[in-house]
C-alpha positions as CSV (number, residue, x, y, z in Angstrom):
1,M,74.9,114.4,125.2
2,G,78.7,113.9,125.2
3,H,80.5,111.4,122.9
4,R,83.6,109.5,123.8
5,F,86.0,108.2,121.1
6,D,88.2,105.1,121.5
7,P,91.5,106.8,122.5
8,T,93.4,104.8,119.8
9,I,91.7,106.5,116.8
10,L,92.9,110.1,117.5
11,R,96.3,110.1,115.8
12,E,98.9,112.7,115.2
13,Y,98.0,113.5,111.6
14,D,94.5,112.0,111.1
15,I,91.8,109.9,112.7
16,R,92.0,106.2,111.9
17,G,90.5,103.0,113.3
18,V,89.0,99.6,112.6
19,V,85.4,99.9,111.5
20,G,83.1,98.0,113.8
21,R,85.7,97.8,116.6
22,T,87.3,101.2,117.3
23,L,85.4,103.3,114.7
24,S,81.7,103.6,114.0
25,S,79.2,105.8,112.2
26,A,78.4,107.4,115.6
27,D,82.0,108.4,115.8
28,A,81.9,109.8,112.3
29,Q,78.8,111.9,113.2
30,A,80.6,113.2,116.3
31,I,83.7,114.0,114.3
32,G,81.6,116.1,112.0
33,R,80.0,117.9,114.8
34,A,83.2,118.6,116.7
35,Y,85.0,119.8,113.5
36,A,82.0,122.0,112.7
37,L,82.1,123.6,116.1
38,T,85.8,124.2,115.7
39,L,85.3,125.8,112.3
40,V,82.4,128.0,113.4
41,E,84.4,129.3,116.4
42,A,87.1,130.3,113.9
43,G,84.6,132.1,111.7
44,G,84.2,129.4,109.1
45,Q,80.9,128.2,107.6
46,R,81.5,126.0,104.5
47,V,83.2,122.6,104.2
48,A,84.0,120.2,101.3
49,V,83.6,116.5,102.0
50,G,85.0,113.6,100.0
51,Y,85.5,109.8,100.4
52,D,87.7,107.0,99.1
53,G,86.8,103.6,97.7
54,R,86.6,101.6,100.9
55,L,83.4,99.7,101.4
56,T,82.6,101.6,104.6
57,S,83.4,105.0,103.3
58,P,79.9,106.0,101.9
59,E,78.3,105.2,105.3
60,L,80.9,107.2,107.2
61,E,80.7,110.1,104.7
62,A,76.9,110.3,105.3
63,A,77.5,110.4,109.1
64,V,80.1,113.1,108.9
65,V,77.9,115.2,106.7
66,D,75.1,114.8,109.2
67,G,77.3,115.9,112.0
68,L,78.5,118.9,110.1
69,V,75.1,120.2,109.2
70,T,73.8,119.4,112.7
71,E,76.0,122.2,114.0
72,G,75.0,124.6,111.2
73,V,77.8,124.2,108.7
74,D,77.1,124.1,105.0
75,V,78.6,121.0,103.2
76,V,79.8,120.7,99.6
77,R,79.9,116.9,98.7
78,I,82.5,116.2,96.1
79,G,81.9,112.4,96.0
80,R,84.4,109.5,95.6
81,G,88.0,110.1,94.7
82,P,91.5,110.4,96.1
83,T,92.5,112.6,99.1
84,P,94.3,115.1,96.9
85,M,91.0,115.7,95.1
86,L,89.5,116.8,98.4
87,Y,92.6,119.1,99.0
88,Y,92.0,120.5,95.5
89,A,88.4,121.2,96.3
90,A,89.4,122.9,99.6
91,A,91.8,125.1,97.6
92,T,89.5,126.1,94.8
93,L,85.8,126.0,95.9
94,S,85.7,128.9,98.3
95,V,85.2,126.7,101.3
96,D,86.7,127.1,104.8
97,G,87.8,123.5,105.3
98,G,87.7,120.0,104.1
99,V,87.1,116.5,105.5
100,M,88.2,113.3,103.7
101,I,86.9,109.9,104.7
102,T,89.8,107.6,104.0
103,G,91.7,104.7,105.4
104,S,94.8,105.7,103.4
105,H,97.1,102.7,103.0
106,N,95.7,100.7,105.9
107,P,94.1,97.2,105.5
108,P,90.5,97.0,104.2
109,D,88.8,96.9,107.6
110,Y,90.3,100.3,108.6
111,N,88.9,103.7,107.8
112,G,89.4,107.3,109.0
113,F,89.5,111.0,108.3
114,K,91.9,113.6,107.1
115,F,91.3,117.3,107.4
116,V,92.0,120.8,106.0
117,F,91.2,123.8,108.1
118,Q,91.1,127.3,106.6
119,G,93.8,126.3,104.0
120,K,96.2,124.8,106.6
121,P,96.9,121.3,107.9
122,F,94.9,120.1,110.8
123,Y,96.8,117.8,113.1
124,G,98.4,117.1,116.5
125,A,96.7,119.0,119.3
126,A,93.9,120.1,117.0
127,I,92.8,116.5,116.4
128,Q,93.0,115.7,120.2
129,Q,90.8,118.8,120.8
130,L,88.1,117.2,118.7
131,G,87.9,114.5,121.4
132,E,87.5,117.1,124.2
133,I,84.8,119.0,122.2
134,A,82.8,115.7,121.7
135,L,82.8,114.9,125.4
136,A,81.2,118.3,126.1
137,F,78.5,118.1,123.4
138,G,75.2,119.9,124.3
139,A,72.2,120.5,122.2
140,P,72.9,122.2,118.8
141,K,72.5,125.9,118.9
142,R,72.4,126.8,115.2
143,P,70.0,126.0,112.4
144,R,71.0,123.0,110.3
145,G,73.4,123.7,107.5
146,G,72.7,123.0,103.8
147,V,74.1,120.3,101.5
148,T,75.1,120.7,97.9
149,D,76.8,118.3,95.4
150,H,79.7,119.5,93.3
151,F,81.2,117.0,90.8
152,I,84.8,118.2,90.8
153,R,86.6,115.2,89.3
154,R,86.5,116.6,85.8
155,D,88.0,119.9,86.9
156,Y,90.6,118.2,88.9
157,V,91.7,116.0,86.0
158,E,91.9,119.0,83.7
159,R,94.1,120.8,86.3
160,L,96.4,117.7,86.5
161,A,96.7,117.5,82.8
162,R,97.6,121.1,82.4
163,D,101.1,120.7,83.6
164,Y,102.0,117.9,81.1
165,N,103.5,119.3,77.9
166,G,104.8,115.9,76.5
167,K,107.7,116.6,74.2
168,R,108.4,112.9,73.7
169,P,105.8,110.2,74.1
170,L,106.5,107.7,76.9
171,S,105.4,104.1,77.6
172,V,104.1,104.0,81.2
173,A,102.6,101.3,83.4
174,W,100.3,102.6,86.2
175,D,99.3,100.4,89.2
176,V,96.3,102.0,90.9
177,G,96.1,99.1,93.4
178,N,92.3,99.3,93.3
179,G,92.6,102.5,95.3
180,A,90.7,105.8,95.1
181,T,92.8,107.2,92.2
182,G,91.2,104.7,89.7
183,E,88.7,106.9,87.9
184,V,91.1,109.9,87.9
185,V,93.9,107.9,86.4
186,Q,91.7,106.4,83.7
187,E,90.4,109.9,82.7
188,L,93.9,111.4,82.9
189,T,95.8,108.9,80.9
190,A,93.2,109.1,78.1
191,R,94.4,112.7,77.7
192,L,98.1,112.0,77.7
193,A,100.4,111.3,74.8
194,G,102.2,107.9,74.7
195,R,101.2,104.4,75.7
196,H,99.6,103.8,79.1
197,I,99.1,100.4,80.6
198,L,96.7,100.4,83.6
199,L,96.7,97.8,86.3
200,N,94.1,97.3,89.0
201,E,92.4,100.5,87.9
202,T,88.9,99.5,89.2
203,I,88.2,100.9,92.6
204,D,87.7,98.0,95.0
205,G,87.8,98.5,98.8
206,T,88.8,94.9,99.3
207,F,92.1,95.5,97.4
208,P,92.1,92.1,95.7
209,A,95.4,92.5,93.8
210,H,97.7,93.6,96.6
211,H,97.9,95.9,99.6
212,P,97.9,99.6,98.3
213,D,101.2,100.7,99.9
214,P,103.9,101.5,97.3
215,T,106.7,101.7,100.0
216,I,106.6,97.9,100.4
217,P,108.6,96.2,97.7
218,E,106.3,93.2,97.3
219,N,103.4,95.5,96.5
220,L,105.4,96.7,93.4
221,V,106.1,93.2,91.9
222,Q,103.1,93.3,89.6
223,L,104.1,96.7,88.4
224,Q,107.7,95.6,87.8
225,Q,106.5,92.6,85.8
226,A,104.3,94.9,83.7
227,V,107.2,97.3,83.0
228,A,109.4,94.4,81.8
229,R,106.6,92.7,79.8
230,E,105.5,95.9,78.1
231,H,109.0,97.4,77.7
232,C,107.9,100.5,79.5
233,D,110.0,103.6,80.3
234,L,108.8,103.5,83.9
235,G,106.0,102.3,86.2
236,I,104.0,104.4,88.7
237,A,102.0,103.2,91.7
238,F,99.8,104.9,94.3
239,D,98.7,104.2,97.8
240,G,95.1,103.7,98.7
241,D,94.1,107.3,98.8
242,G,96.5,108.8,96.2
243,D,98.7,111.0,98.3
244,R,101.8,108.8,98.1
245,I,103.7,107.7,95.0
246,G,105.9,104.7,94.1
247,V,108.0,104.6,91.0
248,V,109.8,101.8,89.1
249,D,112.4,102.6,86.4
250,G,112.6,101.0,83.0
251,R,114.8,98.3,84.3
252,G,112.4,97.4,87.1
253,R,114.3,99.0,89.9
254,I,112.4,100.8,92.6
255,F,113.1,104.5,92.5
256,W,112.6,105.5,96.2
257,G,111.1,108.7,97.4
258,D,114.4,110.5,98.0
259,Q,115.8,109.4,94.6
260,L,112.7,110.7,92.9
261,M,113.1,114.0,94.8
262,V,116.6,114.5,93.2
263,V,115.0,114.3,89.7
264,L,112.1,116.7,90.7
265,A,114.4,119.1,92.5
266,G,116.7,119.4,89.5
267,D,113.8,120.6,87.4
268,V,112.5,123.0,90.0
269,L,115.9,124.5,90.8
270,A,116.5,125.2,87.1
271,R,113.6,127.7,87.4
272,H,114.2,128.7,91.1
273,P,118.0,128.8,91.6
274,G,119.0,129.0,95.2
275,A,115.5,128.0,96.5
276,P,115.1,125.9,99.6
277,I,114.1,122.2,99.0
278,I,112.7,120.3,102.0
279,A,113.2,116.6,102.8
280,D,112.5,114.6,105.9
281,V,115.2,113.2,108.3
282,K,114.8,109.7,106.8
283,A,116.1,110.8,103.4
284,S,119.4,109.8,102.0
285,Q,122.4,112.1,102.4
286,V,122.6,111.9,98.6
287,L,119.4,113.9,98.3
288,F,120.7,116.8,100.5
289,D,124.1,116.7,98.8
290,E,122.5,116.7,95.3
291,I,120.2,119.6,96.2
292,A,123.3,121.7,97.2
293,R,125.2,120.6,94.1
294,M,122.4,121.8,91.9
295,G,122.4,125.2,93.6
296,G,119.6,124.7,96.0
297,R,119.4,125.1,99.8
298,P,118.7,121.7,101.4
299,L,116.5,121.8,104.5
300,M,116.0,118.8,106.8
301,A,112.6,118.6,108.4
302,A,110.7,116.3,110.8
303,T,108.9,113.3,109.3
304,G,105.1,113.7,108.9
305,H,103.1,114.9,106.0
306,S,101.3,117.6,108.0
307,L,104.6,118.8,109.5
308,I,106.2,118.9,106.0
309,K,103.2,120.7,104.6
310,A,103.4,123.3,107.3
311,K,107.2,123.7,106.8
312,L,106.7,124.2,103.1
313,A,104.3,127.1,103.8
314,E,106.6,128.6,106.5
315,T,109.7,128.6,104.3
316,G,108.2,129.3,100.9
317,A,110.0,126.3,99.5
318,P,108.8,125.3,96.0
319,L,109.2,121.5,96.7
320,A,109.3,119.2,99.6
321,G,109.2,115.4,100.0
322,E,109.4,112.4,102.3
323,M,110.9,108.9,101.9
324,S,107.4,107.6,102.2
325,G,106.4,109.1,98.9
326,H,104.5,112.1,100.2
327,I,105.7,114.8,97.8
328,F,104.6,118.5,97.8
329,F,104.7,120.9,94.9
330,A,104.3,124.6,95.6
331,D,106.0,125.4,92.3
332,G,103.0,125.9,90.0
333,Y,100.7,123.9,92.4
334,Y,99.0,124.2,95.7
335,G,101.6,122.9,98.2
336,F,99.7,119.7,99.2
337,D,100.8,116.1,98.7
338,D,99.2,114.8,95.4
339,A,100.8,111.7,94.0
340,V,99.0,111.9,90.6
341,Y,100.2,115.5,90.2
342,V,103.8,114.3,91.1
343,A,103.4,111.6,88.4
344,I,102.5,114.3,85.8
345,R,105.5,116.5,86.7
346,L,107.8,113.4,86.5
347,L,106.4,112.4,83.1
348,D,106.8,116.0,81.9
349,I,110.4,116.1,83.0
350,L,111.2,112.7,81.3
351,S,109.5,113.7,78.1
352,R,111.9,116.7,77.9
353,S,115.0,114.8,79.0
354,Q,117.5,112.9,76.9
355,P,118.5,110.4,79.7
356,S,115.8,108.0,80.8
357,L,114.8,107.6,84.4
358,A,117.0,104.5,84.7
359,E,120.0,106.5,83.4
360,M,119.3,109.3,85.8
361,G,119.4,106.8,88.6
362,D,122.7,105.4,87.3
363,R,124.2,108.9,87.7
364,L,123.4,109.2,91.4
365,P,126.2,108.5,93.9
366,V,126.1,104.9,94.9
367,V,125.2,104.2,98.6
368,V,124.1,101.2,100.6
369,N,121.5,101.6,103.2
370,T,118.9,99.8,105.3
371,P,115.2,100.0,104.6
372,E,113.1,101.9,107.1
373,L,113.4,99.7,110.2
374,R,110.3,99.7,112.5
375,F,110.4,97.7,115.7
376,P,108.0,97.5,118.6
377,C,108.5,99.8,121.6
378,D,105.9,100.7,124.2
379,E,104.2,104.1,123.8
380,T,105.5,105.1,127.2
381,H,109.0,104.1,126.5
382,K,109.8,105.0,122.9
383,F,110.4,108.7,123.4
384,Q,112.4,107.9,126.5
385,V,114.8,105.7,124.5
386,V,115.4,108.5,122.0
387,R,116.0,111.0,124.8
388,E,118.5,108.7,126.5
389,V,120.4,108.1,123.2
390,R,120.5,111.8,122.5
391,E,121.8,112.7,126.0
392,R,124.5,110.0,125.9
393,L,125.8,111.2,122.5
394,R,125.8,114.8,123.6
395,K,127.8,114.0,126.7
396,A,130.2,112.1,124.6
397,G,130.7,115.2,122.4
398,V,129.0,113.7,119.3
399,E,127.3,116.2,117.0
400,V,123.6,115.3,116.8
401,T,120.8,116.5,114.5
402,D,117.7,116.4,116.7
403,I,115.0,117.9,114.3
404,D,113.1,114.6,114.7
405,G,114.7,112.0,117.0
406,V,118.5,111.6,116.6
407,R,120.4,111.6,113.3
408,V,124.2,111.1,113.6
409,Q,126.8,111.6,110.8
410,T,129.9,109.5,111.1
411,G,133.0,108.9,108.9
412,D,131.2,106.0,107.4
413,G,127.8,107.5,106.8
414,W,124.8,108.2,109.0
415,W,122.2,106.6,111.2
416,L,118.8,107.8,112.4
417,L,116.6,106.8,115.4
418,R,113.2,108.3,116.0
419,A,110.0,107.5,117.7
420,S,106.9,107.0,115.5
421,N,104.2,109.6,116.0
422,T,101.5,107.2,115.0
423,Q,102.5,103.7,116.3
424,A,104.1,102.1,119.3
425,V,107.4,101.6,117.4
426,L,110.9,103.0,117.1
427,V,112.1,103.8,113.6
428,A,115.7,103.5,112.4
429,R,117.7,103.8,109.2
430,A,121.4,103.7,108.3
431,E,123.4,104.5,105.2
432,S,127.0,104.3,104.0
433,T,129.0,104.2,100.8
434,T,130.2,100.6,101.4
435,E,128.9,97.4,102.9
436,D,131.7,97.4,105.5
437,G,130.9,101.0,106.4
438,L,127.2,100.2,106.7
439,A,128.0,97.4,109.1
440,R,130.0,99.8,111.3
441,V,127.2,102.4,111.2
442,K,124.6,99.8,112.1
443,G,126.9,98.6,114.9
444,A,127.1,102.2,116.4
445,L,123.3,102.4,116.2
446,A,122.9,98.9,117.8
447,A,125.3,99.8,120.6
448,E,123.2,102.9,121.5
449,L,120.0,101.0,121.5
450,A,121.5,98.2,123.6
451,A,122.5,100.8,126.2
452,S,118.8,101.6,126.5
453,G,117.8,98.0,126.7
454,V,116.5,97.8,123.1
455,A,117.7,95.3,120.4
456,L,118.2,96.4,116.8
457,P,116.4,93.9,114.5
458,N,118.7,91.7,112.4
459,I,118.8,92.9,108.8
């Protein structure tokens, strides 16, 4: 009766695989059963289920629902939409958990699952435990659960629109990237003041326009062109399931996640002076310095949307964010990563502000940095490399921040080395105030990697 998953699909923060190769409907049914058994053991009974716009999502959603009801759990189906709509359902529908069928920002042949469990993130060991539960399946012991439909998109859009007060109309380009936010963005922008130009707003799981990952510059070219052509104040983009945001200012410059956090943090700290603001270890030092300058308490945290979400709840911070564009509002919202809600808060700030987003960017301290560098390193070796680097630095008397990997501050700037939790890669980043300083910072990073037999990619 047991079911065995391909070991590659059980990730740190979700379940993800290639449909037809490492992920099947049988897997989805087993995931539903295993999650249901976990929930029932914890005293839960009712689960919300949603799915994104990928071609395989309806089939996998049906299989998950069947698995859940097989073990006696009642299901509330919310239909197609972005992952944050599922999070919203889990927070407002008196359910005990949530399952989202989504491939996030992966290529079209991927799909997967994200979870909420009794109002908290469900990740790490909990996801691995699903595999162990599935191996031990026996005959179901409870009567089948029931299934109801709840069309929540209208309520969700109304909740998003509530926090936009629009003092000054803006001209905004939106690139949905044919992802799961399409219908939500169409309904939302129809309610907003100003002029809104929608790109790729039709949900299409083949992603014909471009890959839906706004952290990759080439995926923002179409948005940049629209901002220039339409003379927009800014452009906004989303990833495939709507939990990560990308922003372009009125001059077509990419406004990265840590820069966006400076703007958002300034508004939050005006209402919550002295509050902690959380950012991940990949964020620019400018962000941490600006939070302190604005009267906040900067907190550095490990990378990973589930880890950040848990840290937000633990510290009571009103705002948290990652370089990747996962941004979490507990100030006036529910504390989960919702890119469309972040867009609303940003537009509200800009509609009340005299400087434009581009002018806000001009006021930030100038730094030069590398993009996020990801280079292959075997799963069995990547954590060892980070440990070796950390120990060498400590023996040399170097002060190391080891919240997530190794982050080292030097006279020229800082560098970071960490092992990815989701792929067989090492991740690095470096920053300085000058090009010469950046070259020295990268040289220090390269020397440490070389001492462990790893070459830093040329950039």
